[in-house]
Residue frames as a rotation matrix with the C-alpha (Angstrom) as fourth column:
UNK 1
0.578 0.816 0.000 0.00
0.816 -0.578 0.000 0.00
0.000 0.000 -1.000 0.00
UNK 2
-0.601 -0.774 -0.200 1.35
0.756 -0.632 0.171 3.36
-0.259 -0.048 0.965 -0.97
UNK 3
0.624 0.730 -0.279 -0.09
0.605 -0.677 -0.419 6.84
-0.495 0.093 -0.864 -1.07
UNK 4
-0.567 -0.805 0.173 1.42
0.731 -0.396 0.556 8.84
-0.379 0.442 0.813 -3.89
UNK 5
-0.767 0.204 -0.608 0.50
-0.274 -0.962 0.022 12.00
-0.580 0.184 0.794 -5.77
UNK 6
-0.784 0.473 -0.402 -1.54
-0.350 0.197 0.916 10.12
0.512 0.859 0.011 -8.38
UNK 7
-0.519 0.597 -0.613 -3.56
0.735 0.677 0.037 8.33
0.437 -0.431 -0.790 -5.71
UNK 8
-0.558 0.292 -0.777 -4.32
0.485 -0.644 -0.591 11.58
-0.673 -0.707 0.218 -3.88
UNK 9
-0.811 0.243 -0.532 -5.39
-0.523 -0.708 0.475 13.28
-0.261 0.663 0.702 -7.13
UNK 10
-0.709 0.561 -0.427 -7.64
0.028 0.627 0.778 10.33
0.704 0.540 -0.461 -8.01
UNK 11
-0.463 0.541 -0.702 -9.29
0.886 0.286 -0.365 10.43
0.004 -0.791 -0.612 -4.59
UNK 12
-0.615 0.208 -0.760 -9.85
0.087 -0.941 -0.328 14.17
-0.783 -0.268 0.561 -4.84
UNK 13
-0.860 0.296 -0.415 -11.29
-0.485 -0.224 0.845 13.76
0.157 0.929 0.336 -8.33
UNK 14
-0.661 0.636 -0.399 -13.80
0.534 0.771 0.346 11.24
0.528 0.016 -0.849 -6.98
UNK 15
-0.476 0.503 -0.722 -15.26
0.546 -0.475 -0.691 14.05
-0.690 -0.722 -0.049 -4.83
UNK 16
0.125 0.630 -0.766 -18.01
-0.377 -0.684 -0.625 15.31
-0.918 0.367 0.152 -7.09
UNK 17
0.363 -0.043 0.931 -16.90
0.631 0.746 -0.212 12.91
-0.686 0.664 0.298 -9.84
UNK 18
0.668 -0.220 -0.711 -14.63
-0.447 -0.882 -0.148 15.55
-0.594 0.417 -0.688 -11.37
UNK 19
0.874 -0.481 -0.063 -12.33
0.167 0.421 -0.891 14.93
0.455 0.769 0.449 -14.31
UNK 20
0.488 -0.755 -0.438 -8.80
0.845 0.283 0.453 14.33
-0.218 -0.592 0.776 -13.05
UNK 21
-0.385 -0.718 0.580 -7.41
0.850 -0.520 -0.080 17.26
0.359 0.463 0.810 -15.04
UNK 22
0.199 0.515 0.834 -9.70
0.083 -0.856 0.509 19.69
0.976 -0.032 -0.213 -13.19
UNK 23
0.754 0.036 -0.656 -8.41
0.637 0.205 0.743 18.85
0.162 -0.978 0.132 -9.70
UNK 24
0.680 -0.478 0.556 -6.51
-0.392 -0.878 -0.275 21.76
0.619 -0.031 -0.785 -8.20
UNK 25
-0.172 -0.849 -0.500 -3.20
0.279 0.444 -0.851 21.24
0.945 -0.286 0.161 -6.40
UNK 26
-0.730 -0.028 0.682 -4.52
-0.559 -0.550 -0.620 23.22
0.393 -0.834 0.387 -3.43
UNK 27
-0.450 0.576 -0.682 -6.54
0.582 0.769 0.264 21.32
0.677 -0.278 -0.681 -0.86
UNK 28
-0.378 0.412 0.829 -9.29
-0.615 -0.781 0.107 23.18
0.692 -0.469 0.549 0.98
UNK 29
-0.627 0.100 0.773 -11.11
-0.721 0.301 -0.624 21.96
-0.295 -0.948 -0.116 4.09
UNK 30
0.505 0.857 0.104 -13.81
-0.721 0.485 -0.494 20.08
-0.474 0.174 0.863 2.16
UNK 31
0.466 -0.441 -0.767 -11.21
-0.571 0.512 -0.642 18.39
0.676 0.737 -0.013 -0.03
UNK 32
-0.601 -0.763 0.238 -9.26
-0.649 0.293 -0.702 17.41
0.466 -0.576 -0.671 3.08
UNK 33
-0.197 0.618 0.761 -12.33
-0.785 0.365 -0.500 15.95
-0.587 -0.696 0.414 4.78
UNK 34
0.788 0.491 -0.372 -13.08
-0.613 0.561 -0.557 13.93
-0.065 0.667 0.743 1.65
UNK 35
0.122 -0.848 -0.516 -9.48
-0.602 0.350 -0.718 12.79
0.789 0.399 -0.467 1.34
UNK 36
-0.662 -0.343 0.666 -9.39
-0.749 0.315 -0.583 11.57
-0.010 -0.885 -0.465 4.93
UNK 37
0.279 0.857 0.433 -12.65
-0.704 0.489 -0.515 9.70
-0.653 -0.161 0.740 4.41
UNK 38
0.777 0.024 -0.630 -11.36
-0.565 0.469 -0.679 8.10
0.279 0.883 0.377 1.21
UNK 39
-0.310 -0.942 -0.125 -8.08
-0.699 0.315 -0.641 7.04
0.644 -0.112 -0.757 2.80
UNK 40
-0.521 0.176 0.835 -9.92
-0.721 0.433 -0.541 5.39
-0.457 -0.884 -0.099 5.67
UNK 41
0.540 0.834 0.112 -12.33
-0.597 0.473 -0.649 3.69
-0.594 0.283 0.753 3.26
UNK 42
0.734 -0.230 -0.639 -9.90
-0.555 0.340 -0.759 2.58
0.392 0.912 0.122 0.55
UNK 43
-0.217 -0.940 -0.262 -6.98
-0.452 0.334 -0.827 1.57
0.865 -0.061 -0.497 2.74
UNK 44
0.607 0.585 -0.539 -9.00
0.214 0.533 0.819 0.47
0.766 -0.612 0.198 5.79
UNK 45
-0.423 -0.747 -0.513 -6.87
0.804 -0.047 -0.593 2.52
0.419 -0.663 0.620 8.15
UNK 46
0.683 0.601 -0.415 -7.98
0.724 -0.629 0.281 5.04
-0.092 -0.493 -0.865 10.74
UNK 47
-0.125 -0.680 0.722 -6.49
0.524 -0.663 -0.534 8.49
0.843 0.311 0.440 10.19
UNK 48
0.780 0.301 -0.548 -5.75
0.623 -0.299 0.723 9.89
0.053 -0.906 -0.421 13.63
UNK 49
-0.312 -0.865 0.393 -3.75
0.781 -0.470 -0.413 13.07
0.542 0.178 0.822 13.23
UNK 50
-0.161 0.180 -0.970 -3.62
0.787 -0.570 -0.236 16.12
-0.595 -0.802 -0.049 15.43
UNK 51
0.816 0.546 -0.189 -4.68
0.374 -0.748 -0.549 19.58
-0.441 0.377 -0.814 14.37
UNK 52
0.251 -0.802 -0.542 -1.07
-0.486 -0.589 0.646 20.62
-0.837 0.101 -0.537 13.77
UNK 53
-0.656 -0.478 0.584 -0.51
0.191 0.643 0.742 17.77
-0.730 0.599 -0.330 11.30
UNK 54
0.124 0.794 0.595 -3.80
0.913 0.143 -0.383 18.42
-0.389 0.590 -0.707 9.52
UNK 55
0.755 0.139 -0.641 -2.95
0.047 -0.986 -0.159 22.12
-0.654 0.090 -0.751 9.26
UNK 56
-0.280 -0.947 -0.158 0.20
-0.267 -0.081 0.960 21.15
-0.922 0.312 -0.230 7.32
UNK 57
-0.477 0.167 0.863 -1.93
0.736 0.612 0.289 19.82
-0.480 0.773 -0.415 4.46
UNK 58
0.051 0.451 -0.891 -2.55
-0.204 -0.869 -0.451 22.61
-0.978 0.205 0.048 1.96
UNK 59
0.000 -0.113 -0.994 -1.49
-0.997 -0.079 0.009 20.94
-0.080 0.990 -0.113 -1.30
UNK 60
0.863 0.278 -0.422 -1.50
-0.376 0.911 -0.169 17.51
0.337 0.305 0.891 -2.89
UNK 61
0.036 -0.935 -0.353 2.21
-0.024 0.352 -0.936 17.13
0.999 0.042 -0.010 -2.15
UNK 62
-0.498 -0.129 0.857 1.59
-0.811 -0.282 -0.513 18.07
0.308 -0.951 0.036 1.51
UNK 63
0.540 0.792 0.283 -1.06
-0.840 0.531 0.115 15.35
-0.059 -0.300 0.952 1.66
UNK 64
0.661 -0.380 -0.647 1.40
-0.046 0.841 -0.539 12.77
0.749 0.386 0.538 0.37
UNK 65
-0.384 -0.899 0.210 4.01
-0.229 -0.128 -0.965 13.88
0.894 -0.419 -0.157 2.91
UNK 66
-0.497 0.235 0.835 1.67
-0.865 -0.205 -0.457 13.91
0.063 -0.950 0.305 5.93
UNK 67
0.438 0.835 0.334 -0.70
-0.837 0.514 -0.187 11.07
-0.327 -0.197 0.924 5.06
UNK 68
0.292 -0.400 -0.869 1.73
-0.625 0.608 -0.490 8.74
0.724 0.686 -0.073 3.28
UNK 69
-0.765 -0.642 0.056 3.20
-0.449 0.469 -0.760 7.41
0.462 -0.607 -0.647 6.52
UNK 70
-0.239 0.770 0.591 -0.32
-0.825 0.160 -0.542 6.73
-0.512 -0.617 0.597 7.85
UNK 71
0.743 0.508 -0.436 -1.05
-0.669 0.584 -0.460 4.47
0.021 0.633 0.774 4.89
UNK 72
0.090 -0.820 -0.566 2.47
-0.482 0.461 -0.745 3.02
0.871 0.340 -0.354 4.84
UNK 73
-0.680 -0.318 0.660 2.38
-0.725 0.164 -0.668 2.34
0.104 -0.934 -0.343 8.58
UNK 74
0.285 0.859 0.425 -0.86
-0.808 0.454 -0.376 0.43
-0.516 -0.236 0.823 8.21
UNK 75
0.665 -0.095 -0.741 0.71
-0.538 0.627 -0.563 -1.71
0.517 0.773 0.366 5.50
UNK 76
-0.431 -0.901 -0.056 3.58
-0.548 0.310 -0.777 -2.57
0.717 -0.304 -0.627 7.84
UNK 77
-0.512 0.310 0.801 1.19
-0.784 0.213 -0.583 -3.55
-0.351 -0.927 0.134 10.62
UNK 78
0.495 0.839 0.226 -1.10
-0.629 0.525 -0.573 -5.62
-0.600 0.142 0.788 8.38
UNK 79
-0.177 -0.664 0.726 1.68
0.165 0.707 0.687 -7.05
-0.970 0.241 -0.015 6.27
UNK 80
0.724 0.526 0.446 0.35
0.540 -0.028 -0.842 -5.38
-0.430 0.850 -0.304 3.11
């Protein structure tokens, strides 16, 4: 299991069923809420981050940096 830029963009595009090429690099609060939901749903991992970590997510690359270890850590625990 890996969370990369393409995966984040695809999850964001699924919010409102938008074409991938229309997804902005900036992540607003609604995008972030959707992204957290999608990560929990698709990867079956709880996302438990503090406000300071969540505040660091303003772009797609930020999401990969902050949320990647959450997904990667779950893979290590589950053997995936």
